[in-house]
MDAnalysis code that builds the backbone (N, CA, C; Angstrom):
import MDAnalysis as mda
import numpy as np

u = mda.Universe.empty(594, n_residues=198, atom_resindex=np.repeat(np.arange(198), 3), trajectory=True)
u.add_TopologyAttr("name", ["N", "CA", "C"] * 198)
u.add_TopologyAttr("resid", np.arange(1, 199))
u.add_TopologyAttr("resname", ["MET", "TYR", "ASP", "PRO", "ASP", "PHE", "PRO", "ARG", "LEU", "LYS", "ALA", "VAL", "GLY", "TYR", "GLY", "SER", "TYR", "ALA", "GLY", "PHE", "ALA", "ASP", "GLY", "CYS", "VAL", "LEU", "ALA", "THR", "LYS", "LEU", "GLN", "ILE", "GLU", "SER", "SER", "GLN", "MET", "SER", "GLU", "LEU", "ASP", "PRO", "SER", "VAL", "GLN", "ARG", "GLU", "ILE", "ASP", "ALA", "LEU", "SER", "THR", "PRO", "HIS", "GLU", "VAL", "LEU", "ASP", "CYS", "ASN", "PRO", "GLU", "TRP", "ALA", "ASP", "THR", "ASP", "VAL", "PHE", "CYS", "ALA", "ASN", "TYR", "GLY", "ILE", "PRO", "ARG", "GLU", "ASN", "ALA", "ALA", "ASN", "THR", "ILE", "LEU", "VAL", "ALA", "ALA", "LYS", "THR", "GLU", "PRO", "ARG", "GLN", "TYR", "ILE", "ALA", "CYS", "LEU", "VAL", "THR", "ALA", "THR", "MET", "LYS", "LEU", "ASP", "VAL", "ASN", "HIS", "LYS", "ILE", "SER", "LYS", "LEU", "ILE", "GLY", "ILE", "LYS", "ARG", "LEU", "SER", "PHE", "ALA", "SER", "ALA", "GLU", "GLU", "THR", "LYS", "GLU", "LEU", "THR", "GLY", "GLN", "LEU", "ILE", "GLY", "GLY", "VAL", "THR", "VAL", "PHE", "GLY", "LEU", "PRO", "ASP", "SER", "ILE", "PRO", "LEU", "TYR", "ILE", "ASP", "GLU", "ARG", "VAL", "MET", "GLU", "ARG", "GLU", "TYR", "VAL", "ILE", "VAL", "GLY", "GLY", "GLY", "ASN", "ARG", "SER", "THR", "LYS", "VAL", "LYS", "LEU", "ALA", "PRO", "GLU", "HIS", "LEU", "ARG", "LYS", "LEU", "PRO", "ARG", "ALA", "SER", "VAL", "ALA", "ASP", "ILE", "ALA", "VAL", "PRO", "ARG", "GLN"])
u.atoms.positions = np.array([
    [156.589, 193.246, 42.422],
    [156.057, 192.581, 41.813],
    [156.065, 190.975, 42.862],
    [154.435, 190.875, 42.807],
    [154.144, 189.363, 43.651],
    [154.453, 188.484, 43.690],
    [155.347, 187.918, 44.309],
    [155.919, 186.140, 44.402],
    [155.704, 185.827, 45.311],
    [154.638, 184.247, 44.263],
    [153.545, 183.501, 45.663],
    [154.855, 182.355, 46.183],
    [155.906, 182.589, 45.833],
    [156.809, 181.523, 46.403],
    [157.425, 181.912, 47.307],
    [157.550, 183.876, 47.466],
    [158.279, 184.275, 48.661],
    [157.148, 184.016, 50.327],
    [158.136, 183.792, 50.946],
    [157.837, 183.646, 51.823],
    [156.909, 185.155, 53.180],
    [155.640, 184.062, 53.484],
    [154.921, 185.345, 53.909],
    [155.678, 185.538, 55.499],
    [154.700, 186.934, 55.884],
    [155.958, 187.526, 57.424],
    [153.927, 187.602, 58.067],
    [153.971, 187.018, 59.167],
    [152.307, 187.214, 60.074],
    [152.937, 187.138, 61.986],
    [151.923, 188.523, 61.492],
    [152.492, 189.381, 63.014],
    [152.053, 188.175, 63.842],
    [152.727, 187.946, 64.705],
    [152.383, 186.634, 65.808],
    [151.648, 187.159, 67.093],
    [150.562, 186.470, 66.955],
    [150.049, 186.342, 67.871],
    [148.380, 187.292, 67.557],
    [148.345, 188.126, 65.771],
    [147.168, 188.589, 65.536],
    [147.036, 187.638, 64.321],
    [147.007, 187.386, 63.387],
    [146.845, 186.651, 62.763],
    [146.777, 187.570, 61.288],
    [147.411, 188.928, 60.887],
    [147.430, 189.537, 60.300],
    [148.438, 189.721, 59.477],
    [148.767, 189.644, 58.327],
    [149.909, 190.059, 57.544],
    [150.121, 190.631, 57.716],
    [151.915, 191.213, 58.013],
    [152.234, 192.813, 57.633],
    [152.387, 193.089, 56.490],
    [152.230, 194.341, 56.604],
    [151.862, 195.509, 55.298],
    [153.605, 195.552, 55.757],
    [153.941, 196.460, 54.032],
    [155.354, 196.812, 54.031],
    [155.153, 198.514, 53.229],
    [156.225, 198.848, 53.291],
    [155.761, 200.286, 53.309],
    [157.616, 200.239, 53.309],
    [157.743, 201.432, 52.022],
    [158.811, 201.516, 51.622],
    [160.228, 200.201, 51.897],
    [159.824, 199.553, 51.679],
    [161.154, 198.167, 52.032],
    [160.875, 197.594, 53.623],
    [159.820, 198.189, 54.603],
    [160.240, 198.107, 55.590],
    [158.893, 197.042, 56.216],
    [158.905, 196.045, 57.052],
    [157.969, 195.902, 57.626],
    [157.540, 196.505, 58.620],
    [156.088, 197.005, 58.632],
    [155.296, 197.095, 59.186],
    [154.752, 196.288, 60.314],
    [155.724, 195.504, 61.480],
    [155.924, 194.965, 62.731],
    [156.188, 194.920, 63.433],
    [156.520, 194.337, 64.477],
    [157.707, 194.722, 65.542],
    [157.380, 192.681, 65.706],
    [156.397, 192.794, 66.130],
    [157.171, 190.432, 66.223],
    [156.804, 189.633, 65.225],
    [157.387, 189.204, 64.788],
    [157.139, 188.423, 63.547],
    [157.795, 187.032, 63.146],
    [157.458, 186.582, 62.484],
    [157.878, 184.982, 61.874],
    [157.270, 184.667, 60.570],
    [158.605, 184.437, 60.073],
    [158.137, 183.776, 59.005],
    [157.681, 182.424, 58.668],
    [156.655, 182.385, 57.769],
    [155.450, 181.419, 57.433],
    [155.845, 180.764, 56.054],
    [155.251, 179.711, 55.647],
    [155.146, 179.384, 54.667],
    [153.831, 179.757, 53.907],
    [153.901, 180.342, 52.313],
    [152.903, 180.881, 51.736],
    [151.667, 179.793, 51.935],
    [152.270, 178.856, 52.213],
    [150.764, 177.904, 52.674],
    [150.238, 177.783, 54.216],
    [148.662, 178.560, 54.429],
    [147.976, 178.737, 54.681],
    [147.207, 177.194, 56.240],
    [147.683, 176.995, 56.710],
    [146.773, 175.908, 57.671],
    [145.099, 175.883, 57.802],
    [144.263, 174.901, 57.328],
    [143.095, 175.139, 57.666],
    [142.425, 174.568, 58.546],
    [141.093, 175.349, 58.428],
    [140.146, 174.884, 59.403],
    [139.617, 172.957, 58.988],
    [139.468, 172.656, 60.276],
    [138.499, 171.355, 59.974],
    [137.652, 171.615, 59.265],
    [137.084, 170.476, 58.115],
    [136.022, 170.996, 57.148],
    [134.715, 171.311, 57.786],
    [134.611, 170.397, 58.889],
    [133.139, 170.800, 59.658],
    [133.000, 172.516, 59.813],
    [134.072, 172.726, 60.242],
    [134.102, 173.619, 61.218],
    [134.164, 174.941, 59.953],
    [134.875, 174.506, 59.222],
    [134.380, 176.087, 58.281],
    [133.474, 175.686, 57.283],
    [132.520, 174.863, 56.972],
    [131.514, 174.451, 56.450],
    [130.416, 175.250, 57.111],
    [130.172, 175.298, 58.710],
    [129.699, 176.279, 59.638],
    [129.875, 177.258, 59.414],
    [131.188, 177.689, 59.654],
    [131.347, 179.212, 59.751],
    [131.293, 179.776, 57.671],
    [131.000, 179.059, 56.631],
    [130.773, 179.128, 56.000],
    [128.957, 179.610, 55.614],
    [128.214, 178.781, 56.088],
    [127.264, 178.378, 56.101],
    [126.579, 179.545, 56.860],
    [127.329, 180.173, 58.241],
    [126.658, 181.321, 58.830],
    [126.876, 182.431, 58.033],
    [127.960, 182.410, 57.188],
    [129.034, 184.014, 56.928],
    [129.319, 184.538, 58.323],
    [129.705, 184.100, 58.575],
    [130.964, 184.714, 59.601],
    [132.386, 185.394, 59.230],
    [131.693, 186.413, 59.798],
    [133.303, 187.381, 60.017],
    [134.334, 186.579, 60.812],
    [135.649, 186.242, 60.052],
    [136.322, 185.695, 61.119],
    [138.081, 185.523, 60.683],
    [138.939, 185.363, 61.753],
    [140.359, 185.537, 60.653],
    [141.128, 184.236, 61.397],
    [141.337, 183.943, 59.804],
    [142.036, 182.404, 60.496],
    [143.647, 181.971, 60.857],
    [143.843, 181.885, 62.248],
    [145.294, 181.833, 62.584],
    [145.618, 181.029, 62.662],
    [146.975, 180.670, 62.059],
    [147.938, 179.531, 62.043],
    [148.620, 179.358, 63.453],
    [148.787, 178.176, 63.681],
    [148.816, 177.671, 64.916],
    [149.607, 176.766, 64.801],
    [151.038, 176.595, 66.156],
    [152.040, 175.308, 66.582],
    [151.322, 174.671, 66.906],
    [150.894, 173.127, 66.484],
    [150.559, 172.301, 66.875],
    [150.896, 171.903, 68.665],
    [152.386, 172.356, 68.729],
    [152.421, 171.884, 70.177],
    [152.035, 172.979, 71.365],
    [151.279, 174.078, 70.631],
    [151.721, 175.095, 71.325],
    [149.604, 175.564, 71.463],
    [149.541, 174.279, 70.930],
    [147.310, 174.325, 70.930],
    [146.848, 174.624, 72.327],
    [146.994, 174.330, 73.005],
    [146.481, 173.854, 74.416],
    [146.241, 175.448, 74.867],
    [145.622, 175.934, 75.546],
    [145.226, 177.350, 75.722],
    [146.355, 177.936, 76.585],
    [147.092, 177.678, 77.599],
    [148.206, 178.502, 78.033],
    [149.040, 178.709, 77.853],
    [149.144, 177.592, 76.678],
    [150.645, 177.701, 75.783],
    [150.427, 178.699, 74.747],
    [149.212, 178.537, 73.892],
    [149.385, 179.211, 73.459],
    [149.246, 180.941, 73.242],
    [148.645, 180.921, 74.266],
    [148.710, 182.232, 74.957],
    [150.097, 182.969, 75.295],
    [150.647, 181.941, 76.204],
    [152.175, 182.338, 76.348],
    [153.068, 182.915, 75.121],
    [153.201, 182.003, 74.050],
    [153.546, 181.859, 72.493],
    [153.231, 182.861, 71.812],
    [151.915, 183.131, 71.562],
    [151.439, 184.239, 71.319],
    [151.119, 185.488, 71.404],
    [151.349, 185.511, 72.511],
    [151.009, 186.857, 73.404],
    [149.754, 187.581, 73.215],
    [148.488, 186.417, 73.483],
    [147.213, 186.607, 73.487],
    [146.945, 186.752, 74.562],
    [146.387, 187.800, 75.347],
    [145.596, 188.093, 76.829],
    [144.689, 187.146, 77.031],
    [145.308, 186.347, 77.974],
    [143.568, 184.974, 78.240],
    [142.516, 185.023, 78.424],
    [142.141, 186.558, 78.520],
    [140.671, 186.931, 78.645],
    [140.290, 186.873, 77.303],
    [141.085, 186.683, 75.965],
    [140.236, 186.691, 74.632],
    [140.305, 185.463, 74.126],
    [141.368, 184.205, 74.864],
    [141.325, 183.250, 74.541],
    [140.146, 182.038, 75.146],
    [139.817, 181.697, 74.205],
    [138.111, 181.004, 74.841],
    [138.308, 179.315, 74.126],
    [137.923, 178.347, 75.705],
    [137.410, 177.042, 75.215],
    [136.582, 176.647, 75.583],
    [136.459, 175.827, 74.606],
    [135.286, 174.899, 74.373],
    [135.567, 173.566, 75.045],
    [134.201, 173.312, 76.393],
    [134.469, 172.381, 77.260],
    [133.138, 171.190, 76.758],
    [132.999, 170.243, 76.498],
    [132.340, 169.324, 76.193],
    [131.490, 168.467, 78.191],
    [130.612, 168.673, 77.936],
    [129.932, 168.005, 79.755],
    [129.531, 167.065, 79.507],
    [129.115, 166.042, 80.272],
    [128.371, 164.840, 80.295],
    [127.472, 164.426, 80.931],
    [126.159, 164.887, 81.005],
    [125.493, 164.096, 82.232],
    [125.402, 162.321, 82.210],
    [125.134, 162.164, 83.617],
    [125.107, 161.082, 84.179],
    [123.845, 160.463, 83.811],
    [123.486, 160.043, 82.622],
    [121.693, 159.924, 82.323],
    [122.227, 159.227, 81.638],
    [120.626, 157.765, 81.193],
    [120.566, 157.231, 80.574],
    [119.769, 157.263, 79.699],
    [119.552, 157.697, 78.637],
    [120.908, 157.457, 77.427],
    [121.872, 158.798, 77.916],
    [122.965, 158.938, 77.936],
    [124.539, 159.652, 78.051],
    [123.872, 160.936, 76.995],
    [123.904, 161.645, 78.189],
    [123.696, 163.465, 77.497],
    [125.363, 164.318, 77.189],
    [124.541, 165.280, 76.308],
    [126.051, 166.065, 76.223],
    [125.705, 167.672, 75.924],
    [126.797, 168.401, 76.926],
    [126.504, 169.358, 76.973],
    [127.540, 170.975, 76.090],
    [127.743, 171.408, 74.605],
    [129.150, 172.011, 75.153],
    [129.236, 173.963, 75.771],
    [130.297, 174.078, 76.205],
    [130.601, 175.330, 77.140],
    [131.492, 175.919, 76.627],
    [131.099, 177.100, 76.954],
    [132.578, 177.957, 75.936],
    [132.990, 179.149, 77.067],
    [133.914, 179.430, 77.430],
    [134.766, 179.838, 78.475],
    [135.655, 180.618, 78.273],
    [135.693, 182.162, 78.308],
    [137.264, 182.227, 78.673],
    [138.436, 181.674, 79.402],
    [139.770, 182.002, 79.223],
    [140.539, 181.077, 80.378],
    [140.708, 181.952, 80.800],
    [140.381, 182.410, 81.356],
    [140.240, 183.692, 83.049],
    [139.701, 183.150, 84.028],
    [138.294, 182.320, 83.535],
    [137.303, 181.678, 83.913],
    [137.278, 180.062, 83.873],
    [136.673, 179.814, 85.299],
    [136.692, 178.552, 85.233],
    [134.830, 177.736, 85.098],
    [134.784, 176.890, 84.280],
    [133.133, 176.426, 84.203],
    [132.738, 175.878, 85.572],
    [131.356, 176.200, 86.175],
    [131.605, 175.728, 87.478],
    [129.523, 174.730, 87.203],
    [130.774, 173.527, 87.025],
    [130.001, 172.483, 86.442],
    [128.944, 172.077, 87.690],
    [128.913, 171.822, 88.915],
    [128.688, 171.187, 89.524],
    [127.638, 172.275, 90.191],
    [127.205, 173.500, 89.984],
    [126.505, 174.307, 90.598],
    [125.736, 175.200, 89.910],
    [126.169, 176.196, 89.009],
    [125.676, 177.109, 87.444],
    [124.945, 175.874, 86.818],
    [125.683, 174.983, 85.900],
    [125.190, 174.366, 84.946],
    [124.999, 173.156, 85.303],
    [124.264, 172.936, 86.886],
    [123.846, 171.734, 87.074],
    [122.069, 172.547, 87.658],
    [122.295, 173.797, 87.731],
    [121.074, 174.698, 87.862],
    [120.532, 174.708, 86.558],
    [121.437, 175.248, 85.835],
    [120.855, 175.817, 84.396],
    [120.032, 174.399, 83.123],
    [120.860, 173.141, 83.698],
    [119.971, 172.281, 82.893],
    [119.320, 170.981, 83.953],
    [119.581, 171.581, 84.685],
    [118.423, 171.324, 85.429],
    [118.554, 168.944, 86.099],
    [120.342, 169.480, 85.988],
    [120.705, 167.952, 85.916],
    [122.239, 167.641, 87.071],
    [121.807, 167.135, 87.780],
    [122.625, 166.860, 89.042],
    [124.616, 166.585, 88.974],
    [123.881, 165.156, 88.227],
    [125.215, 164.867, 87.600],
    [125.832, 164.484, 86.560],
    [126.779, 165.826, 86.901],
    [127.962, 165.700, 85.572],
    [129.509, 165.229, 85.867],
    [129.477, 165.377, 84.647],
    [131.629, 165.654, 84.810],
    [131.897, 165.727, 84.009],
    [132.771, 166.425, 83.690],
    [133.774, 166.749, 82.115],
    [134.197, 165.872, 81.074],
    [133.140, 165.783, 80.228],
    [133.368, 164.561, 79.061],
    [135.216, 163.994, 78.949],
    [135.235, 163.022, 78.606],
    [137.180, 162.268, 78.360],
    [137.632, 163.188, 76.579],
    [138.650, 162.709, 76.918],
    [138.959, 163.330, 75.509],
    [138.858, 162.459, 74.706],
    [138.556, 161.323, 74.650],
    [137.931, 160.377, 73.541],
    [136.926, 160.292, 73.241],
    [135.490, 160.751, 74.324],
    [134.598, 161.325, 74.257],
    [134.665, 162.395, 73.081],
    [135.537, 163.303, 73.244],
    [134.970, 164.879, 73.286],
    [135.558, 164.084, 71.440],
    [136.251, 163.171, 71.024],
    [137.275, 163.133, 69.802],
    [135.646, 162.130, 68.850],
    [135.218, 160.971, 69.494],
    [134.544, 160.478, 69.404],
    [133.357, 161.163, 69.002],
    [132.471, 161.802, 69.836],
    [131.266, 162.897, 69.365],
    [131.244, 164.599, 68.550],
    [132.612, 165.009, 68.822],
    [132.696, 165.787, 67.488],
    [133.559, 165.810, 66.764],
    [134.758, 164.680, 66.624],
    [134.943, 164.790, 65.315],
    [136.797, 165.509, 65.870],
    [136.445, 166.688, 66.555],
    [137.733, 167.343, 66.858],
    [138.627, 166.934, 67.625],
    [139.912, 167.535, 67.612],
    [141.079, 167.143, 68.659],
    [140.733, 168.007, 70.113],
    [141.472, 167.877, 71.081],
    [141.753, 168.267, 72.294],
    [142.844, 169.525, 71.573],
    [142.517, 170.906, 72.414],
    [143.377, 171.831, 71.945],
    [143.333, 172.323, 70.632],
    [142.156, 171.839, 69.573],
    [141.381, 172.563, 68.797],
    [139.686, 172.358, 68.549],
    [139.394, 171.694, 70.358],
    [137.733, 171.829, 70.202],
    [137.057, 173.490, 70.169],
    [135.949, 172.993, 69.115],
    [135.118, 174.615, 69.317],
    [134.241, 174.699, 68.609],
    [133.142, 176.330, 68.887],
    [132.409, 176.093, 69.201],
    [131.488, 175.761, 67.503],
    [131.994, 175.438, 66.538],
    [131.791, 175.445, 65.368],
    [131.373, 174.084, 64.628],
    [130.399, 173.655, 63.903],
    [130.715, 172.283, 63.160],
    [130.258, 170.928, 64.539],
    [130.038, 171.721, 65.508],
    [129.090, 170.293, 66.846],
    [127.917, 169.755, 66.670],
    [127.942, 168.351, 66.840],
    [126.972, 168.036, 66.144],
    [125.102, 168.751, 66.596],
    [124.233, 168.764, 65.961],
    [122.945, 169.604, 66.660],
    [122.627, 168.658, 67.356],
    [122.666, 168.027, 68.063],
    [121.875, 167.394, 69.038],
    [122.550, 167.735, 70.255],
    [123.600, 168.859, 70.698],
    [124.769, 169.257, 71.697],
    [124.139, 170.801, 71.668],
    [123.689, 170.988, 73.013],
    [123.805, 172.414, 72.849],
    [124.308, 173.421, 73.272],
    [124.624, 174.465, 73.128],
    [126.309, 174.921, 73.328],
    [125.749, 176.296, 74.100],
    [126.380, 176.586, 75.737],
    [126.116, 177.836, 76.826],
    [127.392, 178.944, 76.529],
    [127.232, 179.494, 76.391],
    [128.295, 180.544, 76.470],
    [128.421, 181.464, 77.123],
    [129.402, 181.487, 77.957],
    [129.677, 182.343, 79.023],
    [129.112, 183.823, 79.116],
    [128.445, 184.274, 80.158],
    [128.383, 185.386, 79.344],
    [129.408, 186.996, 79.326],
    [130.762, 186.383, 79.998],
    [131.675, 187.275, 79.913],
    [132.554, 187.008, 78.858],
    [132.160, 185.911, 77.811],
    [132.954, 185.249, 76.906],
    [132.364, 187.285, 75.830],
    [131.127, 187.136, 76.081],
    [130.182, 188.258, 74.986],
    [130.751, 189.830, 75.589],
    [131.391, 190.089, 76.268],
    [132.219, 191.492, 77.331],
    [133.258, 191.610, 75.973],
    [133.843, 190.780, 75.348],
    [135.529, 190.501, 75.084],
    [134.876, 191.447, 73.869],
    [136.028, 192.153, 73.034],
    [136.422, 192.967, 71.994],
    [136.541, 191.274, 70.745],
    [137.273, 190.523, 71.328],
    [137.159, 189.844, 70.272],
    [137.599, 188.328, 71.185],
    [137.080, 187.059, 70.271],
    [138.061, 185.824, 71.147],
    [138.256, 185.418, 69.959],
    [138.951, 184.148, 70.444],
    [139.851, 183.130, 69.491],
    [139.392, 181.754, 70.505],
    [138.875, 181.099, 69.139],
    [138.450, 179.761, 69.664],
    [139.165, 178.838, 68.458],
    [138.846, 178.105, 69.243],
    [139.691, 176.641, 68.118],
    [139.150, 176.454, 66.895],
    [140.083, 175.963, 66.420],
    [139.899, 175.398, 64.500],
    [139.176, 174.255, 64.277],
    [139.387, 173.093, 65.419],
    [138.372, 172.028, 64.949],
    [139.786, 171.096, 65.062],
    [140.963, 171.242, 64.858],
    [142.326, 170.838, 64.867],
    [143.285, 171.400, 66.075],
    [144.524, 171.241, 65.676],
    [145.638, 171.938, 66.928],
    [146.858, 173.084, 66.346],
    [145.876, 172.514, 64.655],
    [146.828, 173.860, 64.142],
    [146.510, 174.912, 63.301],
    [145.273, 175.515, 63.780],
    [144.565, 176.371, 63.438],
    [143.590, 176.954, 64.666],
    [143.001, 178.062, 64.770],
    [142.658, 178.353, 65.819],
    [141.431, 180.204, 64.790],
    [140.271, 180.590, 65.451],
    [139.709, 181.052, 64.421],
    [139.186, 182.295, 65.576],
    [139.573, 183.449, 64.689],
    [139.503, 184.737, 65.731],
    [137.870, 185.292, 65.420],
    [137.308, 186.177, 65.909],
    [135.873, 186.949, 65.533],
    [135.004, 187.807, 66.355],
    [134.445, 188.391, 66.242],
    [134.237, 189.133, 67.767],
    [133.062, 188.389, 68.148],
    [132.681, 188.223, 68.805],
    [131.442, 187.104, 70.397],
    [130.145, 187.168, 69.874],
    [129.904, 188.486, 69.421],
    [128.663, 188.904, 68.856],
    [128.127, 188.110, 67.634],
    [129.614, 187.875, 67.182],
    [129.039, 186.769, 65.847],
    [128.714, 185.306, 66.536],
    [128.603, 184.684, 67.636],
    [128.330, 183.621, 68.087],
    [127.497, 183.240, 68.388],
    [126.108, 184.015, 68.451],
    [124.923, 184.150, 68.665],
    [124.332, 183.330, 67.618],
    [124.456, 183.812, 66.089],
    [124.578, 183.161, 65.267],
    [124.424, 181.359, 64.618],
    [124.901, 181.146, 66.090],
    [124.630, 179.504, 66.062],
    [123.382, 178.996, 66.482],
    [122.790, 177.971, 65.458],
    [121.474, 177.850, 66.274],
    [121.094, 176.849, 66.994],
    [122.315, 176.505, 68.020],
    [122.516, 175.775, 69.143],
    [122.773, 176.464, 70.660],
    [122.888, 177.792, 70.418],
    [123.570, 178.642, 71.340],
    [122.885, 180.148, 72.630],
    [123.246, 179.302, 73.409],
    [122.367, 180.243, 74.309],
    [123.528, 181.115, 75.009],
    [123.343, 182.194, 76.103],
    [124.557, 183.092, 76.564],
    [124.062, 183.007, 77.748],
    [124.274, 182.348, 78.998],
    [124.049, 182.570, 80.516],
    [125.233, 182.925, 81.617],
    [125.101, 182.713, 82.829],
    [126.405, 183.132, 83.641],
    [127.007, 181.384, 84.524],
    [127.554, 180.904, 83.609],
    [127.938, 179.397, 83.967],
    [129.398, 179.135, 84.334],
    [130.061, 180.457, 85.097],
    [131.385, 180.117, 84.913],
    [131.530, 180.866, 86.432],
    [132.901, 180.897, 86.903],
    [133.507, 181.900, 87.780],
    [135.237, 182.066, 87.838],
    [135.400, 183.322, 88.035],
    [136.796, 183.416, 87.929],
    [137.463, 182.348, 88.541],
    [139.047, 182.468, 87.856],
    [139.923, 181.281, 88.560],
    [140.639, 181.610, 89.170],
    [141.006, 180.901, 90.688],
    [141.793, 181.416, 91.685],
    [143.584, 181.668, 91.476],
])
C-alpha cells in the first residue's frame, strides 16, 4: 500500500526513483529524501511547459549547485553537465548573449564568440548582472526562462551527448533532458563556441 508520508529513495545523480522488487531496492547508491520534491524556478517551468519539453527534475543540495561540486557529489560525468554563461558586449547600450557549454569545455569569448557576433569587446557578465537580467541564481542559471532579448548559442559538443543536465533557475534543482530538445528554444542556435579545458 502506498504511503505518501514514507520517505522516497532517489538514485543519486540520475534523478529517477528506485524501484522495489520483493522488498529490495533496485539501486546501489541511494539517499533518503523527503516526499516533497523541489520545484524549478517558475519562469523556467513555464517555458518548459510551453515548449512541451520532455525532461526530468533533479533535486540538488544548494551547497553543491556549482558544476564541479555537483558532478563530484552526484556522480555526473562532466561532459553531461552543461553551464549557461552570460556574456556582455561592451557597447552602448550594453548587449548580452547566453552561451551553453559542457563542463569539459571552455567558452572562447575573445575569438569564437567575438567572431560569431561581430563584437570585439566582450566580458563575462557579473553575478549581479546575471541575477538582475535573468532573475536566476549563479549555480542555477539555465537556458530556459531567459528574456526574449537575449540570444542563446549552444556549443555543438552539447548536441553530441545522450543527455545533458542544465540549471533549474535556482540552486536546489537541475533539469535533465536530451539535447535535441534545446533546439525548440526560439532564440537558440548551435555553433562552435568553445575549446577543450586544459
